[in-house]
C-alpha positions in Angstrom: 10.1 21.8 16.1 10.8 22.8 12.5 9.4 26.0 11.1 8.7 24.2 7.8 8.6 20.5 7.1 7.6 19.4 3.6 7.8 15.8 2.4 7.2 14.5 -1.1 5.2 17.6 -2.0 3.6 17.8 -5.5 1.2 20.1 -7.0 -0.3 20.3 -10.5 -2.6 22.7 -12.3 -4.4 20.7 -14.9 -1.7 19.2 -17.1 1.0 21.4 -15.8 3.1 20.0 -12.9 4.3 22.9 -10.8 6.1 20.8 -8.1 7.0 17.1 -7.8 8.7 15.3 -4.9 9.8 18.4 -3.0 11.3 17.9 0.4 12.1 20.9 2.5 13.1 21.4 6.2 13.7 24.8 7.7 14.7 25.2 11.3 13.2 27.9 13.5 15.3 31.1 13.5 16.7 30.5 10.0 16.5 33.0 7.2 16.3 31.0 4.0 15.5 31.6 0.4 14.0 29.6 -2.4 15.7 30.4 -5.7 15.0 29.2 -9.2 14.0 30.5 -12.7 10.5 31.8 -13.5 8.1 29.0 -13.6 10.1 26.7 -11.2 7.3 26.6 -8.7 8.6 29.0 -6.0 5.4 30.9 -5.5 3.4 27.6 -5.6 5.6 26.2 -2.8 5.2 29.4 -0.7 1.4 29.2 -1.1 1.5 25.6 0.0 3.6 26.5 3.0 1.1 29.3 3.9 -1.9 26.8 3.6 -3.4 28.8 0.7 -3.1 25.8 -1.6 -3.4 22.1 -0.9 -0.7 19.7 -2.1 -1.8 17.0 -4.6 0.7 14.7 -2.9 2.9 14.7 0.1 2.5 16.6 3.4 3.3 20.2 4.4 3.7 21.3 8.0 4.2 24.9 8.9 4.7 26.1 12.5 4.0 22.5 13.5 0.6 22.3 11.8 -0.4 20.3 8.8 -1.5 22.9 6.3 -4.2 20.7 4.8 -5.8 19.7 8.1 -5.4 22.9 10.0 -4.9 25.9 7.7 -6.4 28.4 10.2 -3.8 27.4 12.9 -1.1 28.1 10.3 -2.7 31.4 9.3 -2.5 32.6 12.9 1.3 31.8 13.1 2.6 33.2 9.8 2.8 36.3 7.8 2.6 35.8 4.0 3.5 38.6 1.6 2.9 37.7 -2.1 5.1 39.3 -4.8 2.4 41.6 -6.1 0.6 44.3 -4.0 -2.3 42.4 -2.3 -3.6 45.0 0.1 -6.6 47.3 -0.5 -5.8 50.2 -2.8 -9.1 52.0 -1.8 -8.1 51.9 1.9 -5.6 54.3 3.4 -2.4 53.1 5.1 -4.1 53.3 8.5 -7.3 51.5 7.3 -5.2 48.7 5.8 -3.4 48.3 9.1 -6.8 48.2 11.0 -8.2 45.6 8.6 -5.2 43.3 9.0 -5.1 43.8 12.7 -8.7 42.7 12.9 -8.1 39.8 10.5 -5.3 38.5 12.7 -7.3 39.1 15.9 -4.9 41.7 17.4 -6.6 43.0 20.6 -8.0 46.5 20.3 -6.0 47.5 23.4 -2.8 46.5 21.5 -3.7 48.0 18.2 -2.6 51.6 18.7 0.7 50.6 20.2 1.5 48.1 17.5 0.4 50.6 14.8 2.8 53.2 16.1 5.6 50.7 16.2 5.0 49.6 12.6 4.5 53.1 11.3 7.9 54.1 12.8 9.5 50.9 11.5 8.3 51.4 8.0 8.6 55.2 7.9 4.9 55.4 6.8 3.7 57.6 9.6 3.4 60.7 7.4 1.4 58.7 4.9 -1.3 57.2 7.2 -4.1 58.9 5.3 -2.8 58.1 1.8 -4.7 55.4 -0.2 -2.7 52.2 -0.9 -3.1 52.6 -4.6 -1.4 56.0 -4.4 1.8 54.8 -2.6 5.0 54.2 -4.5 6.0 50.5 -5.1 8.5 50.7 -2.2 5.9 52.2 0.1 3.4 49.5 -0.9 5.9 46.8 0.0 6.6 48.4 3.4 2.8 48.6 4.1 2.4 45.0 3.1 5.2 43.9 5.4 3.8 46.0 8.2 0.4 44.5 7.8 1.9 41.0 7.9 3.9 41.8 11.1 0.9 43.2 13.0 0.2 39.9 14.8 3.9 39.2 15.4 4.0 35.9 13.4 6.4 33.1 14.2 7.2 32.6 10.5 7.3 35.2 7.7 7.0 34.0 4.1 8.0 36.7 1.6 7.7 36.2 -2.2 10.2 38.4 -4.0 9.7 41.2 -1.4 11.9 43.8 -3.2 10.9 43.3 -6.8 10.0 46.6 -8.4 11.5 48.6 -5.5 14.0 51.4 -5.9 17.6 50.7 -4.5 17.1 53.0 -1.5 13.9 51.2 -0.5 15.5 47.8 -1.1 18.2 48.7 1.4 15.7 49.9 3.9 13.6 46.8 3.4 
C-alpha cells in the first residue's frame, strides 16, 4: 500500500488555481520532499494529503484512505505539522502534550510513558511548565513535532519544519 496516492488533483480558491492535475505516489518508508517557489501550491497539497482541504478534482488517498470520504481515518494515521506555530500559546508544554494526546486518543495508561519519551527526544523536559508562546522558535517546532508524534503516526507531513529555526536547532531537528 502507498503512503500517499494522489491522481489528477486540482484545487482552486476563487479565481486562483493553486493546483491542477497533480499526480503523486509515495511509497511507505520513504522520506520525500515537495519543493517549489512560494505560491506553487506546496502547502495546499499537504493540506489535501492531510484531509484538511478537499480537492476540487481528482482523488487523494493517504494511508490507504480517501481523504474526502474518510478524513477521520486519515487523521488517526498521520501527523501534520504546518509551517507556522499552530499549538496553544496559552497552554504549557505539558498541557499542549496532554491536549494532543487526548485529541489523538492516546490511552491515559500510555500518556505518561509517551510524554517522557517525547520530552527526552525533544529536550523539552526542563520547559514543561513554560507557555507555548514563551518558547523560542526552535522549541516551538520541537513541541509541535512532539505533539504530532504522540499517537505514533504511520505518516508524518511536515511543512517547512525548520523555517525560522537557528542552525543548532535545525541540526537537532
